[in-house]
N, C-alpha and C positions, 0 to 999 in steps of 0.2 A: 434490589437487585431485581435484573428480567430475566425468567424466565426462558430458558432456551429448547428447545426441541435436537435434543443426543440423539444422529446420525451418525451412519459406519462412513468410511471416508477412506481414499486410499494413502498409506503415509508415503513417505518417504525414507529410501534408507539412507539419506545425504544425511552427517552429522551436525553437531552446529559447526563445530570444529573445522571440520572440511568448510563449510559456507562461508561462515568468516577470515578464512583463510584464502579460500578462492576470491572475495570482495576486497578486503585488505589487498592484496596483489593487486587488483586492477583499479586500487582506489586514485592515485597517481594520476592516472590516465584515463578514465570513467568518462567526461565530459567531453574529452577530442575523441576519443575512438568509438564510444556508446548514445553519447548524445543527440552527437548527428541523424544518425538511425532511427531513436529513439522519436525526434520529435518528428520525421515521417511520417511515423507510425503511428503516434499520436495526436497529432495537426493540432486543432486549437485547444484540446481536450482539457490540458495544463491550464490555462487561459480560464476559461469555465471552468473548473473545482476549482480557481481560486478566488472565482470570485463568490462561491458559495461558501469560505469559510468565515466562520467567527465568532467572537465572545474568547473562551479558551481553547486553544487549538491543541490537538493532542495528535503529530504523523508518526503516524509508525514505520517505521524503511527511510529514514529522512535520506538517506541516501549522500551524497554532495549536496544538495541543499537545492532540487529544477527547484521542486515547489515555493522554498523562498525563494530562488531568487525572484521571480514571477510577483512572490507579495510584495518584495522590498521594493519595485518598479511601479505598483501601482497602490494607491488608496485601499486600505481595507478596516474593516469594523472590527478586526482584532485585537484583542486585549493585549493577549500575553499568547507565546508559542514553544510547543515544547516538540523536539524532538528526538525520536530513537533510533537506535539501526545497533546491530549487532555488530559490525565493523568499526574499529575503532579506527581504520586510515579511510573509511568514510564521512565519520563523523568528524575525522582532523579536514576535510578539504571542508565541510559545511559550515563548518569553525569560522574561517577567510570571509563568509557573508556575515557575522552576526555584528561589525558596529557598525554595516549600513542600515542594520533595520530600525525599523520607528515603531519597532515595540518589543518586549522584554523579551528575550527569547535562554531557552534552557536545553541544552544536549544531553544525553548519559544516553548509555553505553549500554542494552537491554535486549531483554527474547523477546519477543511479538508472541511468545505462547503465555511468555509470562506478567504480566503487567504488575501487581501485587503491589509494588511500589507506589503504588497512585491506589486511594481510597473508592469506594465506590463514588456514583456519579459525578467527577472531577470535571469533567472538559465537557465543552457549549459543544464542539466540531470535532470526530478525529478521521482520517485518513489515512489513505496510503496508497501509495500510486504503485506499480507495476509489484509488489512487492508477493502478496496472497500467493505469485505461481512459485517464491520460493521458499520461504517459510514453509517445514515440512509440516507441521499441522493449521491451515488453514484453518480448519474449524475450532480450532483451540485461540486461532488468533480474533478470529472474528467473537467468539466467546468472549473474551476481552477486553474487545471494541465494546461491544456493547454494555458489558458491566463499565467502565470507567465513564461511560459518558452521559451525560444527562437522559433523565426519563422524552424533556421532550428537544434535545439534542439529533444532530444529526453526521449519521457515518456516513464522509464524503471516498470514495472507491477509484481508480482506472485501474483499470488489466484489463490484459491477453488472456482469451479463451478460448477453446476448441473449436475454430471454424464450422457452422451452420450446414456448409457445404460438404456433405458426405466427398467427396474428390478431395478435395482444399484438404479433413480431418485427417484422411487417411493417411495423407503425404506429411503434413504434423504430427502424425502419432509413430510415422519413421522413423522422422531425426528425433523424435520428444526421447531416448536414450541415450543419444549422445547429447545434450543439451543440456538433461540432469547428468548426464558425469563431466563437462567444462565450465558449467556455469550454476547448478545447484536448481535448476530454473526446469517447472513443467510448464509443457508448451499446451500439454493437454489437456491441462483443470477445465469445471465448468463452475468456473469459479458464481458467474450470475444466478446459473441453479444455486447453487450452496447455499447464498442470502437469499431465498425464498425459499425454501428447503428448512432452514431454518429458524423462520419465523418473521423476518426483520420486514419491514412495511416498507416495501420498495416505492419510491415518490417518480425517479424517473430514471430512465437504464438507456439512453444512447448511447449509438454502437454507429462505429466506424470501419475503413478498412475492410473492407467485405466480412464486418462480422464480428473480428475477431476481436477487435478494443471495444470495452463497455467506459463510458462512467456513469455510475450508477452513486445515487445519492438517495439514502434510505430512515428511518428514521429507527429505534432498537426496540426488536419484539416487545408486545405487548404483555405488561408485569404478572 
């Protein structure tokens, strides 16, 4: 099991039941309402993330299956795919993609902060896209990712973070409380920094959209 430095982190007051309710409600129309906007912000990062995934894969916060959809449209070296999400509504949408998958897919309702259903060092790749902004304790989720990935495996993330530009960052901080209230999303987090502060070995960190959106490929912390 990997040893992670525990650091102080702000906690969201949102409880899991409220988050689940929000995403259950939005799930049936998520791709229609949010998917297009997400595509403009993320650009080709989803395709690039898909190209890194290999072996036995765990996706944290699979949502409606955006990453899985990209994988079913292209060849990959994936042997199995496990997707978890807090929202049963989101999982129901992702379930529609399973019959077309070229590899075995398992979907489970689960909290990203507690992956105790999986033994240590189970997966070759663990991935999450635009999820750690919503998880109440992002540090706990990252610790669990590091625990369940193999020592030579990879953690692959797409995340939006607080803008490096101070003017844009100030505007994001103004909007952040409203975003937390309506979508349980923390747009003012610095997940890119948190990954490094916890000892993850970052191999790649690409940024786009004014430095707000990051594609991070990392190895788990040294044992």
